C-alpha positions in Angstrom: 36.1 36.7 24.7 34.4 39.8 23.4 30.7 40.6 23.6 28.5 43.0 21.7 24.9 43.2 20.5 22.9 44.3 17.5 19.3 45.5 17.4 16.8 44.4 14.8 13.1 45.1 14.3 11.2 42.3 12.6 8.3 43.3 10.3 5.2 41.1 10.2 3.8 40.2 6.9 0.3 40.8 8.3 -1.4 42.2 11.4 -0.8 39.4 13.9 -3.7 39.4 16.2 -4.0 37.9 19.7 -6.5 38.6 22.5 -4.0 41.0 24.0 -3.0 43.1 21.0 -2.4 43.3 17.3 1.3 43.1 16.4 2.9 44.8 13.4 6.6 44.8 14.5 8.7 42.7 16.9 12.0 43.9 18.4 14.9 41.5 18.9 18.5 41.8 20.0 21.3 39.6 18.7 24.0 38.9 21.3 27.4 38.3 19.7 30.2 36.5 21.5 33.6 36.4 19.7 36.5 34.2 20.6 39.4 32.7 18.7 38.1 33.9 15.4 34.6 32.4 15.9 31.3 34.3 16.6 28.5 32.7 18.5 25.0 34.3 18.1 22.1 34.2 20.5 18.8 36.0 20.4 17.2 38.1 23.1 13.6 38.1 22.2 10.8 40.0 24.1 7.1 40.4 23.6 5.5 43.6 24.9 3.0 43.0 27.6 4.1 39.4 28.1 7.8 39.3 28.8 8.8 40.2 32.3 12.1 41.8 31.3 12.0 45.4 32.6 12.0 47.6 29.4 13.4 50.7 31.2 16.6 48.9 32.3 16.9 46.4 29.4 19.7 47.9 27.5 21.5 48.9 30.7 21.5 45.2 31.6 22.7 44.2 28.2 25.5 46.8 28.4 26.5 45.5 31.9 26.6 41.9 30.6 28.8 42.9 27.6 31.1 45.0 29.8 31.6 42.1 32.3 32.4 39.6 29.5 34.8 42.1 27.8 36.5 42.8 31.1 36.8 39.0 31.8 35.3 39.6 35.3 32.9 36.9 36.3 32.2 38.8 39.5 30.7 41.7 37.5 28.2 39.5 35.6 24.7 40.9 36.2 21.9 38.9 37.7 19.7 37.8 34.8 16.9 36.4 37.0 14.5 39.1 35.9 15.8 39.2 32.3 14.8 35.7 31.0 15.2 36.8 27.3 18.8 37.9 27.9 19.5 34.7 29.8 18.2 32.7 26.8 20.3 34.8 24.4 23.5 34.3 26.5 22.9 30.6 26.9 22.4 30.1 23.1 25.2 32.4 22.1 27.6 30.3 24.3 26.3 27.1 22.7 26.8 28.5 19.3 30.3 29.7 20.2 31.1 26.2 21.5 29.9 25.0 18.1 32.4 27.5 16.5 29.6 29.6 15.1 28.1 26.8 13.0 24.6 27.3 14.5 24.5 23.5 15.0 24.1 23.6 18.8 23.0 20.0 19.2 24.2 17.3 16.8 21.2 14.9 16.1 19.2 13.2 13.4 17.4 16.6 13.2 20.5 18.6 12.3 21.7 15.9 10.0 18.4 16.4 8.1 17.2 12.9 8.6 14.3 13.5 11.0 11.8 16.2 11.3 9.8 17.6 14.3 6.0 17.3 14.1 4.4 20.7 14.5 1.0 22.3 14.8 -0.4 24.7 12.3 -0.9 28.1 13.9 -4.0 30.1 12.9 -3.8 33.7 13.8 -6.7 35.9 14.8 -8.4 38.1 12.3 -11.7 38.4 10.7 -13.6 35.3 9.9 -12.5 35.2 6.2 -8.8 35.6 7.2 -9.0 32.8 9.7 -10.8 30.5 7.3 -8.2 31.3 4.6 -5.4 30.3 7.0 -7.2 27.1 8.0 -7.8 26.0 4.4 -4.1 26.6 3.6 -2.9 24.6 6.7 -5.2 21.7 5.8 -3.9 21.7 2.2 -0.4 21.6 3.6 -1.2 18.4 5.4 -1.4 19.5 9.0 -3.2 17.1 11.4 -3.0 19.4 14.3 -4.3 23.0 14.2 -3.9 25.6 16.9 -6.5 28.5 16.8 -6.2 31.7 18.8 -9.6 32.5 20.3 -10.9 35.1 22.7 -10.8 38.3 20.7 -13.6 37.8 18.1 -17.2 37.5 18.9 -17.5 34.1 20.6 -20.4 32.9 18.3 -18.2 33.6 15.3 -15.3 31.6 16.8 -17.7 28.7 17.5 -18.9 28.9 13.9 -15.3 28.7 12.6 -14.6 25.7 14.7 -17.9 24.0 13.8 -17.0 24.4 10.1 -13.7 22.6 10.7 -15.4 19.8 12.7 -18.1 19.3 10.1 -15.3 18.3 7.6 -12.8 16.6 9.9 -13.5 14.4 12.8 -11.4 14.3 16.0 -9.5 11.2 14.9 -8.6 13.0 11.6 -7.6 16.4 13.0 -6.5 17.6 16.4 -7.7 21.1 17.4 -5.9 23.1 20.0 -7.1 26.5 21.2 -5.2 29.4 22.7 -7.2 32.0 24.6 -4.2 34.0 25.8 -6.3 34.8 29.0 -9.1 36.2 26.9 -12.1 34.7 28.8 -13.4 36.2 32.0 -13.6 34.2 35.2 -17.4 34.6 35.1 -18.1 33.0 31.8 -15.0 30.8 31.1 -16.5 27.5 32.3 -19.7 28.1 30.2 -17.6 28.8 27.1 -15.5 25.7 27.7 -18.6 23.5 27.9 -19.8 24.9 24.5 -16.4 24.4 23.0 -16.3 20.8 24.2 -19.0 19.8 21.7 -16.2 20.1 19.1 -13.9 17.6 20.7 -11.1 20.1 21.4 -7.7 18.6 22.4 -6.8 21.4 24.8 -7.1 25.1 25.5 -4.2 27.3 26.6 -4.7 29.9 29.4 -8.5 30.4 29.2 -8.3 33.2 31.9 -5.6 35.7 32.8 -2.5 34.5 34.7 -2.1 34.9 38.5 -5.6 33.8 39.4 -4.6 30.5 40.8 -7.8 29.6 42.7 -9.9 30.4 39.6 -7.6 28.5 37.3 -7.5 25.5 39.7 -11.3 25.4 39.7 -11.4 25.5 35.9 -8.8 22.7 35.7 -11.0 20.6 38.0 -14.3 21.3 36.2 -13.4 21.9 32.6 -14.5 19.4 30.0 -11.5 20.4 27.9 -7.9 19.8 29.2 -6.3 23.1 30.2 -2.8 24.1 29.3 -0.8 26.7 31.3 1.3 29.2 29.4 1.5 32.8 30.6 1.0 31.3 34.1 4.5 30.0 34.1 6.4 33.3 33.4 8.5 34.8 36.1 8.1 32.2 38.8 10.7 31.1 41.3 11.5 27.4 41.7 9.3 27.3 44.8 6.4 28.9 42.9 7.0 26.5 40.0 6.2 23.6 42.3 3.2 25.5 43.8 1.6 26.4 40.6 1.7 22.7 39.4 0.5 21.2 42.6 -2.2 23.8 43.3 -3.6 24.3 39.8 -3.0 20.7 38.5 -3.1 21.4 34.7 -3.2 18.7 32.2 -0.4 20.3 30.1 2.1 23.1 30.3 3.7 25.0 27.4 7.4 25.9 27.6 8.8 29.0 25.8 12.5 29.2 26.5 12.9 32.9 25.6 10.1 33.9 28.1 11.1 31.5 30.9 14.9 32.0 30.9 16.4 29.4 28.7 16.7 25.6 28.3 17.8 24.9 31.9 14.7 26.5 33.3 12.5 24.7 30.9 14.1 21.4 31.8 13.4 22.1 35.5 9.7 22.7 34.5 9.7 19.4 32.7 11.2 17.5 35.6 8.5 19.0 38.0 5.7 18.4 35.6 6.5 14.8 34.9 6.6 14.1 38.6 2.9 15.1 38.7 1.9 13.3 35.5 1.5 16.7 33.7 2.5 16.6 30.0 4.2 19.4 28.1 5.3 20.7 24.7 7.6 23.4 23.5 6.6 26.5 21.7 8.6 29.3 20.1 7.6 32.9 21.0 7.9 35.0 17.8 11.7 34.7 17.7 13.6 35.3 14.5 15.3 32.3 12.9 18.3 32.6 15.2 16.2 31.9 18.3 13.9 29.5 16.6 16.9 27.4 15.3 18.2 27.0 18.8 14.8 26.1 20.2 14.1 23.6 17.5 17.4 21.8 17.9 16.9 21.6 21.7 13.3 20.5 21.3 14.3 17.5 19.2 16.7 16.3 21.9 13.8 16.0 24.3 12.1 13.3 22.3 8.5 14.4 22.7 6.0 12.7 20.4 3.5 15.5 20.6 3.2 18.2 17.8 5.3 21.1 18.9 4.6 24.8 18.5 7.4 25.6 16.1 7.7 27.2 12.6 10.2 28.7 10.2 9.8 32.4 10.9 7.6 32.9 7.8 5.7 35.6 9.7 8.3 38.2 8.9 9.4 40.2 5.8 12.9 40.7 7.1 13.9 37.5 8.9 17.3 36.0 8.6 17.6 33.2 6.0 18.1 29.8 7.5 18.1 26.1 6.7 14.8 25.5 8.5 11.9 24.4 6.3 8.5 22.8 6.7 7.6 19.6 4.8 4.5 17.6 5.4 3.7 19.4 8.7 7.1 18.7 10.1 10.0 21.1 10.7 13.2 20.0 9.0 16.8 21.2 9.0 18.2 21.3 5.5 21.6 19.8 6.2 22.6 19.8 2.5 22.0 23.6 2.1 22.9 25.3 5.3 22.4 28.8 4.1 22.3 31.4 6.8 21.8 35.1 6.2 24.2 37.7 7.5 22.9 39.7 10.4 25.0 42.7 9.3 22.9 43.0 6.2 19.5 42.8 7.9 17.1 45.7 7.1 
């Protein structure tokens, strides 16, 4: 087996705002595994300021991985514990190679094109007009679950936007999820959650920054809105995985395979969460269509009835063409037109 990798910089169609930063570009690395005339492709996807992969040694680690594979020396394989994006890329490249490069990693009613995956409509941060424009489009597209990023605009403006939605759509007609990306302070988070609760919010992700376990546990206990852990899960050992769930006691957790180290790690989180009665859903993390395809196929096999945080990579000017498409607020795999772009022709 031969291994190599290719760098690609994804270009956003708009300034993608979160409470942490505004994104214009997004780097990704395609890991290529070749054997017996077939090429398996995986994606190593990082997000600056969120991924734990050390940037200063990232490509040294990729080189070491490829060298070990090319030498056929399992004993030389680097430890990928602190490089979850590379672990995810390797796992999915191996799955694709096993599928003889077809990119159909898991045969199912999803990859046959018969069933879709219910998804939420993501509303990116921006000025009030931009957010309202996105909301109107998502509602026209038939979404029954919207996810709004909050915590960066003036709080009163955010309340006004949510109030406008609720004035037209009741909770039994439209589910509203919020994602604060740690944007609230520990001093005012609970007060803000009480004000948001007036709008019958389904849940809110990571209201305060990660690694404040006592403060987050207190919020989970007192919040009128169910709290979801997201960034809190990144980079934890199995022992700490158990501790964070038992100490904080969230209602939900969100699982992002490229940030957590792949499907096996996410399945461990699911096992631990379900033992505590904690629910979960899967979310992509700005991957290109290579990573998104793998995550979507795996997500379908889990059988969750909840809307998932997946899309079709429509954020980017220069994404790879794929059979993924959205119809009626569900993600589908177009099995009759499996057109994939060529990574060698990406700009």
